[in-house]
MIMAR-283718 format. One record per residue (C-alpha): x, y, z; residue number from 1. Coordinates in nm, 4 decimals, always signed. Layout:
N
X / Y / Z / NUM $
...
//
This chain:
278
+8.6382 / +3.6829 / +14.7592 / 1 $
+8.5462 / +4.0334 / +14.8495 / 2 $
+8.2783 / +4.1224 / +15.1169 / 3 $
+8.1665 / +3.7643 / +15.1524 / 4 $
+8.0686 / +3.7194 / +14.7844 / 5 $
+8.2351 / +3.4903 / +14.5301 / 6 $
+8.3228 / +3.6477 / +14.2017 / 7 $
+8.2069 / +3.4069 / +13.9220 / 8 $
+8.3463 / +3.3870 / +13.5820 / 9 $
+8.1390 / +3.4898 / +13.2871 / 10 $
+8.2087 / +3.1565 / +13.1110 / 11 $
+8.2055 / +2.8420 / +13.3265 / 12 $
+8.4949 / +2.6117 / +13.2672 / 13 $
+8.6873 / +2.8814 / +13.0674 / 14 $
+9.0325 / +2.7238 / +13.1343 / 15 $
+8.9219 / +2.3785 / +13.0160 / 16 $
+8.7511 / +2.5165 / +12.7070 / 17 $
+9.0479 / +2.7364 / +12.6216 / 18 $
+9.2860 / +2.4566 / +12.6702 / 19 $
+9.0830 / +2.2291 / +12.4463 / 20 $
+9.0578 / +2.5087 / +12.1781 / 21 $
+9.4273 / +2.5682 / +12.1790 / 22 $
+9.5072 / +2.1934 / +12.1688 / 23 $
+9.2741 / +2.1413 / +11.8756 / 24 $
+9.4024 / +2.4451 / +11.6934 / 25 $
+9.7657 / +2.3148 / +11.7332 / 26 $
+9.6708 / +1.9713 / +11.5975 / 27 $
+9.4591 / +2.0856 / +11.3081 / 28 $
+9.6517 / +2.4008 / +11.1989 / 29 $
+9.9860 / +2.4621 / +11.3638 / 30 $
+10.1416 / +2.1190 / +11.3365 / 31 $
+10.0772 / +2.0760 / +10.9557 / 32 $
+10.2162 / +2.4244 / +10.9024 / 33 $
+10.5185 / +2.3562 / +11.1156 / 34 $
+10.5742 / +2.0199 / +10.9137 / 35 $
+10.5501 / +2.2156 / +10.5894 / 36 $
+10.8318 / +2.4404 / +10.7001 / 37 $
+11.0456 / +2.1709 / +10.8480 / 38 $
+11.0222 / +1.9735 / +10.5166 / 39 $
+11.1579 / +2.2843 / +10.3313 / 40 $
+11.4632 / +2.2790 / +10.5460 / 41 $
+11.5797 / +1.9699 / +10.3529 / 42 $
+11.6714 / +2.2279 / +10.0767 / 43 $
+11.9653 / +2.4456 / +10.0986 / 44 $
+11.9034 / +2.8114 / +10.0748 / 45 $
+12.0418 / +2.8218 / +9.7196 / 46 $
+11.8232 / +2.5342 / +9.6175 / 47 $
+11.5119 / +2.6961 / +9.7700 / 48 $
+11.5798 / +3.0225 / +9.5772 / 49 $
+11.6383 / +2.8317 / +9.2515 / 50 $
+11.3052 / +2.6513 / +9.2938 / 51 $
+11.0953 / +2.9453 / +9.3839 / 52 $
+11.2509 / +3.1729 / +9.1312 / 53 $
+11.2389 / +2.9461 / +8.8311 / 54 $
+11.0345 / +3.0798 / +8.5379 / 55 $
+10.7668 / +2.8269 / +8.5719 / 56 $
+10.7182 / +2.8810 / +8.9484 / 57 $
+10.7126 / +3.2510 / +8.9226 / 58 $
+10.4531 / +3.2460 / +8.6444 / 59 $
+10.2355 / +3.0055 / +8.8275 / 60 $
+10.2533 / +3.2209 / +9.1510 / 61 $
+10.1884 / +3.5337 / +8.9493 / 62 $
+9.8747 / +3.3774 / +8.7893 / 63 $
+9.7490 / +3.2474 / +9.1116 / 64 $
+9.7870 / +3.5603 / +9.3226 / 65 $
+9.7225 / +3.8153 / +9.0455 / 66 $
+9.3980 / +3.6629 / +8.9272 / 67 $
+9.2906 / +3.5857 / +9.2846 / 68 $
+9.3337 / +3.9513 / +9.3809 / 69 $
+9.1476 / +4.0754 / +9.0690 / 70 $
+8.8724 / +3.8256 / +9.1227 / 71 $
+8.8415 / +3.9397 / +9.4889 / 72 $
+8.8260 / +4.3009 / +9.3784 / 73 $
+8.5364 / +4.2214 / +9.1258 / 74 $
+8.3472 / +4.0252 / +9.4033 / 75 $
+8.4015 / +4.3131 / +9.6450 / 76 $
+8.2084 / +4.5464 / +9.4023 / 77 $
+7.9501 / +4.3018 / +9.2557 / 78 $
+7.9028 / +4.1320 / +9.5971 / 79 $
+7.8210 / +4.4720 / +9.7488 / 80 $
+7.5615 / +4.5399 / +9.4783 / 81 $
+7.4095 / +4.2102 / +9.5230 / 82 $
+7.3796 / +4.2510 / +9.9030 / 83 $
+7.2260 / +4.5900 / +9.8647 / 84 $
+6.9483 / +4.4591 / +9.6208 / 85 $
+6.8798 / +4.1536 / +9.8357 / 86 $
+6.8419 / +4.3473 / +10.1598 / 87 $
+6.7011 / +4.6821 / +10.0657 / 88 $
+6.4610 / +4.5772 / +9.7942 / 89 $
+6.1631 / +4.3506 / +9.7740 / 90 $
+6.1052 / +4.1934 / +9.4253 / 91 $
+5.9599 / +3.8583 / +9.3077 / 92 $
+6.2027 / +3.5717 / +9.3380 / 93 $
+6.4274 / +3.7469 / +9.5907 / 94 $
+6.4406 / +3.4381 / +9.8151 / 95 $
+6.5448 / +3.2288 / +9.5123 / 96 $
+6.8236 / +3.4624 / +9.4182 / 97 $
+6.9236 / +3.4778 / +9.7848 / 98 $
+6.9512 / +3.0955 / +9.7796 / 99 $
+7.1444 / +3.0900 / +9.4542 / 100 $
+7.4203 / +3.2895 / +9.6118 / 101 $
+7.5120 / +2.9828 / +9.8152 / 102 $
+7.5392 / +2.7532 / +9.5257 / 103 $
+7.9222 / +2.7771 / +9.4974 / 104 $
+7.9310 / +2.6740 / +9.8629 / 105 $
+7.7375 / +2.3618 / +9.8184 / 106 $
+7.8558 / +2.2691 / +9.4535 / 107 $
+8.1601 / +2.0278 / +9.4445 / 108 $
+8.4447 / +2.2249 / +9.2944 / 109 $
+8.5065 / +1.9620 / +9.0130 / 110 $
+8.1339 / +1.9935 / +8.9140 / 111 $
+8.1778 / +2.3793 / +8.8991 / 112 $
+8.4759 / +2.3605 / +8.6914 / 113 $
+8.3126 / +2.1235 / +8.4367 / 114 $
+8.0035 / +2.3318 / +8.4230 / 115 $
+8.2022 / +2.6527 / +8.3643 / 116 $
+8.4133 / +2.4845 / +8.1017 / 117 $
+8.1127 / +2.3658 / +7.9136 / 118 $
+7.9374 / +2.7073 / +7.9429 / 119 $
+8.2337 / +2.9091 / +7.8295 / 120 $
+8.3682 / +2.6648 / +7.5697 / 121 $
+8.3724 / +2.8007 / +7.2093 / 122 $
+8.0551 / +2.6062 / +7.1255 / 123 $
+7.8967 / +2.6802 / +7.4731 / 124 $
+7.6030 / +2.8915 / +7.5488 / 125 $
+7.8206 / +3.1909 / +7.6546 / 126 $
+8.1357 / +3.0861 / +7.4891 / 127 $
+8.0014 / +3.0912 / +7.1365 / 128 $
+7.8829 / +3.4574 / +7.1261 / 129 $
+8.2049 / +3.5506 / +7.3090 / 130 $
+8.4194 / +3.3686 / +7.0462 / 131 $
+8.2423 / +3.5602 / +6.7716 / 132 $
+8.3730 / +3.8731 / +6.9457 / 133 $
+8.7177 / +3.7314 / +6.9463 / 134 $
+8.7119 / +3.6556 / +7.3248 / 135 $
+8.8274 / +3.3062 / +7.4286 / 136 $
+8.7533 / +3.2115 / +7.7902 / 137 $
+8.7885 / +2.8392 / +7.8416 / 138 $
+9.1578 / +2.7208 / +7.8611 / 139 $
+9.3002 / +3.0656 / +7.9090 / 140 $
+9.3792 / +3.2794 / +8.2146 / 141 $
+9.0470 / +3.4489 / +8.1632 / 142 $
+8.8806 / +3.1197 / +8.2373 / 143 $
+9.0788 / +3.1009 / +8.5650 / 144 $
+8.9473 / +3.4543 / +8.6503 / 145 $
+8.5877 / +3.3506 / +8.5815 / 146 $
+8.6176 / +3.0372 / +8.8064 / 147 $
+8.7747 / +3.2347 / +9.0929 / 148 $
+8.4974 / +3.5004 / +9.0696 / 149 $
+8.2405 / +3.2115 / +9.0746 / 150 $
+8.3714 / +3.0479 / +9.3872 / 151 $
+8.4423 / +3.3728 / +9.5743 / 152 $
+8.1280 / +3.5794 / +9.5456 / 153 $
+7.9391 / +3.4048 / +9.8346 / 154 $
+8.2003 / +3.5025 / +10.0823 / 155 $
+8.1502 / +3.8831 / +10.0245 / 156 $
+7.7734 / +3.8565 / +10.0070 / 157 $
+7.7362 / +3.6390 / +10.3278 / 158 $
+7.9955 / +3.8575 / +10.5209 / 159 $
+7.8389 / +4.1919 / +10.4344 / 160 $
+7.4666 / +4.0811 / +10.4429 / 161 $
+7.4189 / +4.0691 / +10.8071 / 162 $
+7.5961 / +4.4041 / +10.8768 / 163 $
+7.3691 / +4.5754 / +10.6182 / 164 $
+7.0478 / +4.4216 / +10.7662 / 165 $
+7.1698 / +4.5616 / +11.1099 / 166 $
+7.2287 / +4.9017 / +10.9541 / 167 $
+6.9095 / +5.0994 / +11.0401 / 168 $
+6.7621 / +5.2797 / +10.7388 / 169 $
+6.6787 / +5.5673 / +10.9687 / 170 $
+7.0470 / +5.6708 / +10.9581 / 171 $
+7.0114 / +5.7280 / +10.5830 / 172 $
+6.6842 / +5.9301 / +10.6611 / 173 $
+6.8708 / +6.1382 / +10.9107 / 174 $
+7.1503 / +6.2098 / +10.6668 / 175 $
+6.8945 / +6.3181 / +10.3975 / 176 $
+6.7199 / +6.5394 / +10.6604 / 177 $
+7.0546 / +6.7109 / +10.7172 / 178 $
+7.0799 / +6.7922 / +10.3472 / 179 $
+7.2882 / +6.5130 / +10.2300 / 180 $
+7.2259 / +6.3910 / +9.8706 / 181 $
+7.2356 / +6.0223 / +9.7800 / 182 $
+7.6094 / +5.9964 / +9.6937 / 183 $
+7.7046 / +6.1685 / +10.0266 / 184 $
+7.4827 / +5.9374 / +10.2088 / 185 $
+7.6400 / +5.6311 / +10.0490 / 186 $
+8.0019 / +5.7557 / +10.0633 / 187 $
+7.9932 / +5.9105 / +10.4166 / 188 $
+7.7352 / +5.6986 / +10.6075 / 189 $
+7.6814 / +5.3662 / +10.4472 / 190 $
+8.0127 / +5.2641 / +10.3094 / 191 $
+8.2168 / +5.3500 / +10.6298 / 192 $
+7.9808 / +5.1218 / +10.8201 / 193 $
+8.0122 / +4.8370 / +10.5784 / 194 $
+8.3898 / +4.8827 / +10.5158 / 195 $
+8.5197 / +4.6310 / +10.7781 / 196 $
+8.2739 / +4.3607 / +10.6559 / 197 $
+8.3660 / +4.4377 / +10.3003 / 198 $
+8.7360 / +4.3982 / +10.3655 / 199 $
+8.6664 / +4.0670 / +10.5553 / 200 $
+8.4752 / +3.9386 / +10.2548 / 201 $
+8.7503 / +4.0523 / +10.0242 / 202 $
+9.0091 / +3.8677 / +10.2275 / 203 $
+8.8010 / +3.5581 / +10.2486 / 204 $
+8.7346 / +3.5546 / +9.8684 / 205 $
+9.1065 / +3.6123 / +9.8060 / 206 $
+9.2284 / +3.3295 / +10.0248 / 207 $
+8.9678 / +3.0875 / +9.8733 / 208 $
+9.0697 / +3.1962 / +9.5061 / 209 $
+9.4473 / +3.1564 / +9.5854 / 210 $
+9.4052 / +2.8031 / +9.6996 / 211 $
+9.1279 / +2.7002 / +9.4588 / 212 $
+9.2110 / +2.3829 / +9.2692 / 213 $
+8.9074 / +2.1694 / +9.1493 / 214 $
+8.7131 / +2.4393 / +8.9712 / 215 $
+9.0110 / +2.5962 / +8.8021 / 216 $
+9.2039 / +2.3078 / +8.6417 / 217 $
+8.9156 / +2.2163 / +8.4163 / 218 $
+8.8771 / +2.5570 / +8.2686 / 219 $
+9.2484 / +2.6723 / +8.2843 / 220 $
+9.3993 / +2.4588 / +8.0181 / 221 $
+9.7020 / +2.4101 / +8.2492 / 222 $
+9.9611 / +2.5327 / +8.0007 / 223 $
+10.3025 / +2.5924 / +8.1766 / 224 $
+10.3921 / +2.9666 / +8.1993 / 225 $
+10.0574 / +3.0549 / +8.0486 / 226 $
+9.7580 / +2.9222 / +8.2429 / 227 $
+9.9046 / +2.7025 / +8.5177 / 228 $
+9.8250 / +2.7856 / +8.8763 / 229 $
+10.0442 / +2.7297 / +9.1731 / 230 $
+9.8343 / +2.4616 / +9.3351 / 231 $
+9.8494 / +2.2533 / +9.0238 / 232 $
+10.2340 / +2.2917 / +8.9940 / 233 $
+10.2482 / +2.1579 / +9.3592 / 234 $
+10.0539 / +1.8528 / +9.2604 / 235 $
+10.2773 / +1.8017 / +8.9605 / 236 $
+10.5876 / +1.8221 / +9.1770 / 237 $
+10.4297 / +1.5630 / +9.4146 / 238 $
+10.3564 / +1.3309 / +9.1422 / 239 $
+10.7101 / +1.3481 / +9.0244 / 240 $
+10.8058 / +1.2640 / +9.3915 / 241 $
+10.9908 / +1.5981 / +9.4291 / 242 $
+10.8367 / +1.6613 / +9.7677 / 243 $
+11.0946 / +1.9256 / +9.8736 / 244 $
+11.0242 / +2.1302 / +9.5594 / 245 $
+10.6456 / +2.1014 / +9.6272 / 246 $
+10.7050 / +2.2075 / +9.9917 / 247 $
+10.9047 / +2.5157 / +9.8842 / 248 $
+10.6228 / +2.6378 / +9.6421 / 249 $
+10.3688 / +2.5826 / +9.9122 / 250 $
+10.5823 / +2.7756 / +10.1748 / 251 $
+10.5999 / +3.0774 / +9.9349 / 252 $
+10.2176 / +3.0652 / +9.8833 / 253 $
+10.1575 / +3.0475 / +10.2521 / 254 $
+10.3925 / +3.3389 / +10.3432 / 255 $
+10.2479 / +3.5556 / +10.0673 / 256 $
+9.8877 / +3.4713 / +10.1499 / 257 $
+9.9506 / +3.5383 / +10.5161 / 258 $
+10.1072 / +3.8828 / +10.4500 / 259 $
+9.8125 / +3.9832 / +10.2186 / 260 $
+9.5641 / +3.8642 / +10.4694 / 261 $
+9.7494 / +4.0311 / +10.7504 / 262 $
+9.7520 / +4.3665 / +10.5634 / 263 $
+9.3757 / +4.3337 / +10.5029 / 264 $
+9.3108 / +4.2665 / +10.8620 / 265 $
+9.5090 / +4.5728 / +10.9562 / 266 $
+9.3063 / +4.7740 / +10.7153 / 267 $
+8.9850 / +4.6282 / +10.8625 / 268 $
+9.1037 / +4.7188 / +11.2073 / 269 $
+9.1706 / +5.0627 / +11.0845 / 270 $
+8.8256 / +5.0944 / +10.9438 / 271 $
+8.6703 / +4.9690 / +11.2534 / 272 $
+8.8466 / +5.2375 / +11.4608 / 273 $
+8.7252 / +5.5214 / +11.2149 / 274 $
+8.3552 / +5.4040 / +11.2221 / 275 $
+8.1817 / +5.5440 / +11.5364 / 276 $
+7.9287 / +5.3243 / +11.7022 / 277 $
+7.5722 / +5.4014 / +11.5809 / 278 $
//
């Protein structure tokens, strides 16, 4: 109290809501992750290293993280192009295309996997012409890549779209009036403003692709050391009642995914500091 007035909090009940938030976060997120690490302690360090460095495990991790990273990069570029077309242009069917972007969100992953497998099979609508060119998609790592691109594209589009909508076109006109050509306007005005959102969309698409299971296993072929993803290997170990082995693989996936997302978030923070407020 100062000068007979009472200072009120901006958010009433902040202490209670913060306590409920932290409690719910601990129950839903922190406790399961803690249980995951505790289960891995049943293994000795040598056993843990043997499991995570086995040829099958390393290949599964390489396929999951490598293809997820490539798919997120493709979604970063293509998602940016899609957002630009949807926000800055008016054309017939724009609202329909805007709604189609959300299909991977609403579609069950198993249905998406079956649809992609049928479409890219050697006798499918897209698979047949590709097969004539010597390109096989279904039941190969390329099929995994296609599935990861499919399920990740909405994350980039929906993350960048509101930022681009709020970006005033007058900024581009001002840059043009100062003598900037189109490439300079895009590279020095538009992209720096969109970079934090683009990095966020990249991180979300990558995280979703790494953990994707349902849409991938149908089109992957699931051949050990060839087209077997890490989440499938975890399920296989669980079905074999090798719970500690499954936990060890899950811990490695969790740590690597956390490090990648942490790095992306640091890049996002750096980008935000470089972009001045308009």
